[in-house]
Structure formats: C-alpha cells, structure tokens
C-alpha positions in Angstrom: 10.6 0.5 11.8 14.3 0.2 12.5 16.3 2.9 14.2 19.1 4.7 12.4 21.7 2.6 14.3 19.9 -0.6 13.2 19.8 0.6 9.6 23.5 1.4 9.7 24.2 -2.2 10.9 22.0 -3.6 8.1 23.8 -1.6 5.5 27.2 -2.7 7.0 25.9 -6.3 6.7 26.0 -5.8 3.0 29.7 -5.1 3.0 30.7 -8.5 1.4 28.7 -7.4 -1.7 29.7 -3.8 -1.6 33.3 -4.8 -1.4 32.9 -7.0 -4.5 31.1 -4.1 -6.2 34.0 -1.8 -5.5 36.3 -4.4 -7.1 34.3 -4.2 -10.3 32.2 -7.3 -9.9 29.1 -7.4 -12.2 26.7 -6.9 -9.2 23.6 -4.8 -8.5 21.7 -4.3 -5.2 18.1 -3.3 -5.0 16.9 -2.0 -1.6 13.1 -1.7 -1.1 11.3 0.0 1.8 7.9 1.3 2.7 9.1 3.8 5.2 9.9 7.2 3.7 12.1 8.4 6.6 13.9 5.1 6.6 14.4 5.4 2.9 15.8 8.9 3.3 18.4 7.7 5.7 19.3 4.7 3.6 19.8 7.0 0.6 22.5 8.9 2.5 24.2 5.7 3.5 24.4 4.4 -0.1 25.1 7.7 -1.7 28.5 6.6 -3.0 27.3 3.4 -4.6 26.0 4.0 -8.1 24.9 0.3 -8.6 22.7 0.3 -5.5 19.1 1.1 -6.3 16.8 2.3 -3.5 13.1 1.9 -4.1 10.1 3.2 -2.1 6.8 1.5 -1.9 3.7 2.8 -0.2 2.4 -0.7 0.5 4.0 -3.9 1.9 5.9 -5.9 -0.7 4.8 -9.4 -1.7 6.6 -9.7 -5.1 10.2 -9.2 -3.9 11.8 -11.6 -6.3 10.0 -10.1 -9.3 10.9 -6.6 -8.2 14.6 -7.6 -7.8 14.6 -8.9 -11.4 12.9 -5.8 -12.7 15.0 -3.2 -11.0 18.3 -5.1 -11.4 17.7 -4.7 -15.2 19.1 -7.0 -17.9 22.4 -8.6 -17.4 25.3 -6.7 -19.0 27.5 -9.7 -19.4 27.1 -12.8 -21.6 26.7 -15.3 -18.8 24.2 -16.7 -16.4 23.3 -14.7 -13.3 21.9 -15.3 -9.8 19.0 -13.1 -8.6 17.8 -13.5 -5.0 15.6 -11.6 -2.6 16.2 -11.2 1.1 13.2 -10.2 3.3 14.2 -8.3 6.5 12.1 -9.2 9.5 10.2 -6.3 11.1 12.5 -6.5 14.1 15.6 -6.6 11.9 18.2 -9.4 11.4 21.6 -7.9 10.5 23.5 -11.1 11.2 21.3 -13.2 8.9 21.6 -10.5 6.2 25.4 -10.6 6.5 25.3 -14.4 6.1 23.2 -14.0 3.0 25.4 -11.3 1.5 28.5 -13.5 2.2 26.8 -16.3 0.3 25.9 -14.2 -2.7 29.4 -12.7 -2.8 30.8 -16.3 -2.9 28.5 -17.1 -5.8 30.0 -14.4 -8.0 31.9 -16.2 -10.8 30.7 -19.6 -9.6 27.0 -19.7 -10.2 27.0 -23.5 -10.9 28.0 -24.2 -7.3 25.6 -26.2 -5.2 23.7 -23.8 -3.0 22.1 -24.3 0.4 19.8 -21.2 0.7 19.4 -19.7 4.1 15.8 -19.3 5.4 15.3 -15.6 4.5 17.1 -15.6 1.1 15.1 -16.8 -1.8 16.3 -17.3 -5.4 14.3 -15.6 -8.1 13.2 -18.0 -10.9 12.7 -17.1 -14.5 10.2 -14.3 -14.6 8.2 -12.4 -17.3 7.5 -9.6 -14.9 9.8 -7.0 -16.5 8.4 -7.7 -20.0 4.8 -7.6 -18.7 5.5 -4.3 -16.9 6.5 -2.8 -20.2 3.6 -4.3 -22.2 0.8 -3.6 -19.7 1.9 0.0 -19.1 0.5 0.8 -22.5 -3.1 -0.3 -21.7 -5.7 2.5 -21.4 -6.7 1.6 -17.8 -9.7 2.7 -15.7 -9.7 6.3 -17.1 -10.8 5.0 -20.5 -14.5 5.4 -21.5 -15.5 4.4 -25.0 -17.2 7.0 -27.0 -19.7 4.4 -28.3 -20.8 1.0 -26.8 -18.6 -1.8 -28.0 -15.5 0.2 -28.6 -12.2 -0.2 -26.9 -9.9 -3.1 -25.9 -11.0 -6.1 -23.8 -9.6 -5.8 -20.2 -6.8 -8.3 -19.6 -8.5 -10.1 -16.7 -11.6 -11.1 -18.8 -9.9 -14.2 -20.1 -8.5 -15.2 -16.7 -11.8 -14.7 -14.8 -14.2 -15.6 -17.6 -15.7 -18.5 -15.5 -16.3 -16.2 -12.6 -17.8 -13.4 -14.7 -20.2 -15.9 -16.2 -21.1 -17.1 -12.7 -21.7 -13.6 -11.5 -23.9 -12.8 -14.5 -26.0 -15.9 -13.9 -26.3 -15.0 -10.1 -27.4 -11.5 -10.9 -30.0 -12.8 -13.3 -31.4 -15.0 -10.6 -31.6 -12.1 -8.2 -33.4 -9.9 -10.7 -35.8 -12.8 -11.5 -36.6 -13.2 -7.8 -37.6 -9.5 -7.8 -40.2 -9.9 -10.6 -43.8 -10.8 -10.0 -43.4 -14.3 -11.3 -40.6 -14.9 -8.8 -37.6 -17.1 -8.8 -38.2 -20.3 -6.8 -34.7 -21.7 -6.8 -31.9 -21.2 -4.3 -30.5 -17.7 -4.1 -26.8 -17.3 -5.0 -24.2 -16.5 -2.3 -23.1 -12.9 -2.2 -20.3 -10.8 -0.8 -21.1 -7.1 -0.7 -18.6 -4.3 -0.2 -20.3 -1.7 2.0 -19.6 1.9 2.5 -22.6 3.3 4.4 -23.6 7.0 4.7 -23.1 6.7 8.5 -19.7 4.9 8.9 -16.1 5.5 8.2 -14.8 4.2 4.8 -11.6 6.2 4.2 -10.5 8.3 1.3 -10.1 7.3 -2.4 -7.1 5.0 -1.8 -8.5 3.2 1.3 -11.8 2.6 -0.3 -10.3 1.2 -3.5 -7.9 -1.0 -1.6 -10.7 -2.4 0.5 -13.1 -2.8 -2.3 -10.7 -4.7 -4.6 -9.7 -7.0 -1.8 -13.3 -7.8 -1.1 -13.8 -8.5 -4.9 -10.9 -11.0 -4.8 -12.5 -12.7 -1.8 -15.8 -13.0 -3.7 -13.9 -14.5 -6.7 -12.1 -17.0 -4.5 -15.1 -18.0 -2.4 -17.4 -18.2 -5.4 -19.8 -15.5 -4.3 -21.5 -12.9 -6.5 -19.9 -9.5 -5.9 -21.8 -6.2 -5.3 -20.9 -2.7 -4.2 -23.2 -0.7 -1.9 -21.4 2.6 -1.4 -23.5 5.6 -0.7 -21.1 8.0 0.9 -20.9 10.9 0.1 -23.1 10.0 -3.0 -23.8 6.6 -4.6 -20.6 5.4 -6.3 -22.5 4.5 -9.5 -23.1 8.2 -10.2 -19.5 8.7 -11.0 -18.1 5.2 -11.7 -20.1 2.9 -13.8 -19.7 -0.9 -14.4 -17.5 -1.3 -17.5 -19.4 -2.0 -20.6 -18.5 -5.1 -22.5 -16.3 -4.2 -25.6 -16.7 -6.1 -28.8 -13.0 -6.9 -28.6 -13.9 -9.6 -26.0 -15.1 -11.7 -28.8 -17.3 -14.7 -27.8 -16.6 -14.1 -24.1 -19.7 -12.8 -22.2 -21.5 -12.6 -25.4 -24.7 -10.4 -25.3 -23.7 -9.0 -21.9 -24.1 -5.3 -21.4 -21.5 -5.1 -18.7 -18.4 -7.2 -17.8 -19.5 -7.3 -14.2 -22.6 -5.4 -13.0 -21.8 -4.7 -9.3 -24.7 -2.3 -8.7 -27.2 -3.1 -5.9 -30.8 -2.2 -5.9 -33.1 -1.6 -2.9 -32.2 -3.0 0.5 -30.1 -6.0 -0.6 -27.2 -4.9 1.6 -29.4 -4.9 4.7 -29.5 -8.7 4.7 -27.0 -11.3 5.9 -24.0 -11.1 8.1 -22.2 -7.7 8.6 -18.5 -7.6 9.2 -16.3 -4.5 9.7 -12.5 -4.8 9.1 -11.7 -1.1 8.9 -8.2 -0.6 10.2 -8.0 -4.3 11.2 -5.5 -5.9 8.8 -4.3 -8.6 11.1 -7.8 -9.7 12.0 -8.9 -9.8 8.4 -5.9 -11.9 7.3 -6.4 -14.3 10.3 -10.0 -14.8 9.4 -9.5 -15.4 5.7 -9.7 -19.2 6.0 -13.2 -18.7 7.6 -14.3 -16.1 5.1 -13.2 -18.0 2.0 -14.0 -21.6 3.0 -16.2 -21.9 6.1 -18.6 -19.0 6.1 -22.1 -20.4 5.7 -24.1 -17.2 5.6 -25.8 -16.7 2.2 -25.1 -12.9 2.2 -22.0 -11.3 3.7 -21.7 -7.5 3.9 -18.2 -6.3 4.5 -16.7 -2.9 5.4 -13.0 -2.9 4.8 -10.2 -0.4 4.0 -7.5 -3.1 4.0 -5.3 -4.1 1.1 -5.1 -7.9 1.5 -4.7 -8.7 -2.2 -1.6 -10.9 -1.7 -2.9 -12.5 1.5 -6.0 -13.6 -0.3 -4.3 -15.0 -3.4 -1.5 -16.7 -1.4 -3.9 -18.3 1.1 -4.2 -22.1 0.9 -8.0 -21.7 0.6 -7.8 -19.4 -2.4 -5.1 -21.6 -4.0 -7.4 -24.7 -3.6 -10.6 -22.9 -4.7 -9.2 -20.9 -7.6 -6.6 -23.4 -8.9 -4.2 -22.0 -11.4 -6.0 -18.6 -11.6 -4.6 -17.6 -8.2 -1.1 -18.1 -9.5 -2.0 -16.3 -12.7 -3.2 -13.2 -10.8 -0.2 -13.2 -8.5 2.0 -13.2 -11.6 0.4 -10.0 -13.1 2.1 -6.6 -12.6 -0.3 -3.8 -11.9 -3.0 -6.3 -10.7 -5.0 -3.5 -8.9 -5.0 -1.5 -12.2 -6.3 -4.6 -14.0 -9.1 -5.1 -11.5 -10.1 -1.5 -11.6 -10.2 -1.6 -15.5 -12.4 -4.7 -15.3 -14.9 -3.3 -12.8 -15.2 0.4 -13.6 -15.3 3.1 -16.2 -16.0 6.8 -15.6 -19.5 8.1 -16.0 -20.1 10.4 -18.9 -20.0 13.4 -16.6 -16.7 12.3 -15.0 -15.1 11.4 -18.3 -15.9 14.8 -19.7 -14.5 16.6 -16.6 -11.4 14.4 -16.7 -10.8 15.4 -20.3 -11.2 19.1 -19.5 -8.7 18.8 -16.6 -6.2 16.7 -18.6 -6.3 19.1 -21.5 -5.7 22.1 -19.1 -2.9 20.2 -17.4 -1.0 19.4 -20.6 -0.8 23.1 -21.6 -0.5 22.0 -25.2 2.6 19.9 -24.5 3.4 16.3 -25.2 4.2 14.9 -21.8 2.7 15.3 -18.3 4.3 15.1 -14.9 1.6 15.0 -12.2 2.7 16.3 -8.8 0.5 15.2 -5.9 1.2 17.2 -2.8 -0.6 16.1 0.4 -0.2 18.5 3.4 -3.1 17.0 5.3 -3.6 19.8 7.9 -3.6 23.0 5.8 -7.3 23.2 4.8 -9.1 23.1 8.1 -12.3 24.6 6.7 -12.6 21.8 4.2 -11.1 18.8 6.0 -8.3 18.0 8.4 -6.0 15.0 8.7 -2.6 14.3 10.4 0.2 16.2 8.7 1.9 14.4 5.8 4.2 17.1 4.3 4.9 20.6 5.3 4.5 23.5 2.9 8.2 23.9 3.0 8.5 20.5 1.3 6.8 21.7 -1.8 10.0 23.0 -3.4 11.5 19.5 -3.0 8.6 18.0 -4.9 9.1 20.5 -7.8 12.8 19.9 -7.8 12.1 16.2 -8.0 10.0 16.9 -11.1 12.8 18.9 -12.6 15.3 16.1 -11.8 13.0 13.5 -13.4 12.9 15.5 -16.6 16.7 15.7 -16.7 17.3 12.1 -15.7 15.1 10.9 -18.6 16.4 13.6 -21.0 13.0 15.1 -21.7 13.0 18.5 -23.3 11.6 21.3 -21.1 9.3 22.5 -23.8 7.7 19.1 -24.2 6.7 18.6 -20.6 4.0 20.2 -18.5 3.5 19.8 -14.8 0.1 19.5 -13.1 0.0 20.2 -9.3 -2.8 18.4 -7.4 -2.7 19.7 -3.9 -5.0 19.5 -0.9 -4.4 23.1 0.1 -4.8 26.4 -1.7 -1.7 27.6 0.2 0.5 26.1 -2.5 -0.6 29.1 -4.7 1.5 31.4 -2.5 4.7 29.7 -3.4 7.1 31.9 -5.4 8.4 28.9 -7.3 4.8 27.8 -8.3 4.0 31.3 -9.5 7.1 31.5 -11.6 6.3 28.1 -13.2 2.8 29.3 -13.9 4.1 32.5 -15.6 6.4 30.3 -17.7 3.4 28.2 -18.9 5.0 25.2 -17.2 2.6 24.3 -14.4 -1.2 24.2 -14.2 -3.8 23.6 -11.5 -7.4 22.3 -11.7 -9.2 24.6 -14.2 -12.1 26.6 -12.7 -12.6 26.6 -8.9 -9.3 25.2 -7.7 -10.7 24.7 -4.2 -13.4 22.4 -5.4 -11.2 19.3 -5.5 -9.9 19.9 -2.0 -12.1 17.4 -0.3 -11.8 14.1 1.6 -14.5 11.6 0.9 -14.9 10.9 4.6 -13.6 13.9 6.5 -15.1 16.9 4.6 -18.5 18.2 5.5 -21.2 16.6 3.3 -22.1 19.8 1.3 -18.4 20.5 0.5 -17.8 16.8 -0.4 -20.8 16.6 -2.7 -19.9 19.8 -4.5 -16.3 18.8 -5.1 -16.7 15.1 -5.8 -16.6 15.2 -9.6 -13.5 17.4 -9.5 -11.6 15.3 -7.0 -12.2 12.1 -9.0 -11.2 14.0 -12.2 -8.0 15.0 -10.5 -7.4 11.4 -9.5 -7.9 10.3 -13.1 -5.6 13.0 -14.3 -2.8 11.7 -12.1 -3.6 8.2 -13.5 -3.2 9.7 -17.0 0.2 11.2 -16.5 3.5 10.1 -18.0 5.3 10.4 -14.7 4.2 11.2 -11.1 5.8 12.8 -8.1 4.0 11.3 -5.1 3.2 12.1 -1.5 3.0 9.6 1.3 -0.7 9.3 0.5 -2.9 6.5 -0.9 -4.8 9.1 -3.1 -1.9 9.7 -5.5 -0.3 6.3 -5.2 -3.5 4.4 -6.1 -4.2 6.9 -9.0 -0.7 6.3 -10.4 -1.1 2.6 -9.9 -4.5 2.5 -11.6 -3.0 4.3 -14.6 0.1 2.1 -14.7 2.2 5.2 -14.7 5.7 4.0 -15.7 7.8 6.6 -13.8 7.1 7.4 -10.1 9.1 9.2 -7.4 8.4 10.1 -3.8 8.6 13.9 -3.8 10.0 14.3 -0.3 12.8 12.4 1.5 15.2 12.8 -1.4 13.1 12.1 -4.6 13.0 8.4 -4.2 12.3 6.0 -7.0 9.0 4.3 -6.4 7.4 1.0 -7.4 3.7 0.8 -8.5 3.8 -2.7 -10.2 3.7 -5.1 -7.3 0.7 -6.0 -5.2 
C-alpha cells in the first residue's frame, strides 16, 4: 500500500503521457488497483482526464496485458497501436514508471521504431480476451440447473480438461470397486482432497470457493483425483451437487452421470497427509513445486482459503505437467466461473429458492442491479467481523446504482434493484424505504434476516437455518445484469461466478471493477 504522497509521485510520473493526451494524441491509460482507499485517492488525482480509466479489482492481477487491451477498447484510428502493461512494485517505483511513460510517449506516431523494453514494461501481444469476455458473458454459469437430465449446454472446460475428467472418472471407479466385497486388488489412485471440517476455520463463501478451486487446479496439474470433504456447517453436497453431464457434450464422457463426481463417502478424508494453508498464501506458493511434482503421499488432504489460480498455472511444474492446457486455461476470461460451472449445479432445493428470490428481486422488470452491502459489524447476534462499510456508506452504494443506470442509458422502469445486506439495519434507511415504495428495490422474500449468516462465524443453529437463503442470495447476485460490490469476497465471487458484465465498487467513488481476470 502506497502513501498518498507516493501515489501523487506515481501519477506525476505519468506526465509524459498525460501531456501527450492533452495535446490530442490518440492515447488511453488504464490504472488498476486492488486497494479501495488507494483507488479513491487516485480517482481524485485523475478527475480531469477523461481518457484515463481507473479499475478496481478485489484480487491481485495476473492478466495485466489482457486487461489493458480490454479496457483500452478498440482503436479509434486506422493504424497500428502499441499496448503495454507496467506492474508497480509493492514498494513503488515512480522513477521506473516515469521512464516507461517517457518511452511510450516517444512511441506515439512511430510504432515501427525498434524498442528496448524496460524490465517492468511488457508489450501486450495479440489477444482474443475482449472477444472472449463478450462471448463467455452469455453462458448460463453455475446457477443453471437443467429441468431434466441431459438438458443444457456443455461447460466450456469439458473439451480442455477431457483427459483429466476421464482420468478422474476411472480413479473414482477404482475407489468404488475397492469398497465392494470382491475388492479391487490394483494400486489405488492418487488423490487430493479439499477439506473443510466441522471443527476448523474455512472462511466464508468467497474464501472457500477460492481455496477449493485452487486445490482443484492442483489436482489437475499433479494428476490426482479431486474430492471435496466439506461438512461445515452442513455437507456441501446438500446444496451444491456435482454437475450432471448434458447431452450437448456429445461423445465426451459418454455414459457418465456427472462431469466430475467430487463427493466423498465414509472416512476417505481421514487418510494420508494433512496440510493447512489457511491464510498462508506465501507458504502455499513457495511449496507448489513440492505439491505438484514431488509429493509422494498417495492421499493429500488440504485445507486452504487461498486463491492461487495463477500461481499454479504459471508454475514451471504445472507448465511441464499440463502442457498446452495450462496456457489455454490462463487465456480464459472468467476462469473461476468456468471451473464452478464444471464442478457444481444447485440442488433442486437451492435452485427452487434461487428462482423465488430472483423473481422477487426483478419486481416484474427486465434488468436487475444487485447491490451487495457488507457492513461486517452490524449484526452481532448473528455474526461479527471487522468493519467493511459503515451504514452511512449505503447511500453511496445506491447512488452508484443510479449512476450505472444513467451511464448505460437504461430506462428507470426497466431496472429493478436487489439489496443483499448483512444487516437488517439497512431497512431503516429513508432512501431504501422510498425505493421500496416506488417498487424499485427488493430484499430477500420471506424472513429477511435468514440470509444474514456467515458460514464460519455464525452460531451453528443460525447458520444451518439460513444456509439455503444465503446461497440463494449469492446465486441471485450471480444472475444480475450489473452489480454494486462491497470490499467482500461474497459479492465479488458471486458476480464473478455469474460472469456479470458490469461491476462497480459501491464505496470509494463508484469505481469500475474487473471480474474477468484470475
């Protein structure tokens, strides 16, 4: 995190480009940050520059070049262009940034010149990222559950991971054969099991899904069968099922009931080596070479809430073990959404509740803006967490939703707002009550308090009672046309899972947000 003084120096380092921009040069700047307070200050510094785009991300950025191409938009002139990405070190490097800005300013109008790229400035090659973002945003995502077996589209990752899916299916069959009376006499398959026990800390929706998907990629890279043993607060398979194989997958995984059946039975997760990487990102990344290429234990059970998707796929071990598949996955926007769509579909109970909530949220209108407001510390009887946003910030979230409508020229009568909050105190807002009277805004239908739970921090009776509603709320955010986000993994992972095309951070000045990169 840089100080305000350091941020000012870094913005000043961009002056060679800002000066060219003021002279009318065909130039755009895209600034990306994961720090909301830093973004808010940057927004004030660049307020007078209409061709500077400021983008907030909840997670670290590993697809900088692709994001630069996407947010810069198509070229407005009939000529070649240069797109490059500069990564600022955590400690800052204003002088190197100034050198990079000077070089880019010199390239304007002379893109054929021979370039010696400085260490932190990387040219962006030809990329299909913007086109893929547009195409993939139309997919149904994890919220889709077919009315009948065999219906629905084939998830996009099936063709890329077909070999692994076949391997997992064979490995599972061997495990089931071993459990029969006749017994399986051959060697057991190697396994990697994501574990969330009833006794330990696993995190909320976002932490769990980030950890789980990263463990899944480790299993793919290391050629281990992947299973989930998650019992807290209730077994995961009661609400999320393995996705059934749709007929649209053609000859792939023929005769399989599920694309990947990750369910465990009995005490399988009690065997093997146990590892815990909760809140240990650096340790996990450092030990990836061992986990992927050197671990000899047959069964590895891993607790993790860390998002290491890029670190896994970019590792030399994964590149060697997966071959071109690692590069294919790195080149997919919305990769987490694609993995969720491959692994999960809502149970019949959850799918029904999701449809009820979505219908109530739409209020009979065509479009939905989901507003996720995370206070953190305003529901002490149900759960408590460090403060994220004060109740006084709520009006800024709603103003952000209003601004989104106007920016994209949506008609007021076509758009409904759904407010997903972790505190009932939002119901005392005068603005909220006026919006409800207008038929503009809706809450969770039924007991609105039911969804105010945290998977880890709420008392077990409260968590169990509200579990279906809180997952239905998560899926409703995923089903929106646009989202106003908090600095919270709950709303961000939901919007990411639904490939929601328009996203803004509600506080800190209604900042444009990216959900496409890993």
